[in-house]
Phi, psi and omega in degrees: 000132180282153179300320182299318179296317179297317179297319179295321178293321179294325180296335181276350181284139177300152185303323185290345179265355182295328178296321177295319178296318179299316178298320180294318178296319177298321178296318179297318178295323177297314179296320179297315180296318180296318180293322179290327177292323180291323181286334179283338178256064183300148176275107184282354182296336179287339177264328186243026181073222183255029179287121177227124179259115183264339184250165177293139182298320180292322178295323178294318177297317180298319179296320179292321177297321180293331178290327182282337182278000000 
């Protein structure tokens, strides 16, 4: 559906329903934002087994160096 068609349809809606439309559009944008955040933080465990790194890599290296000294 083109934006122009959608705008024309919204213009025909009575004024008292515009608040409902606004709430629905905000909800759709919220879901879109939530879905894009979830897809950007992929779960790498499906590619690398159950490897999960909970600590910072540099802190882990420092801890290992201290064990060798």
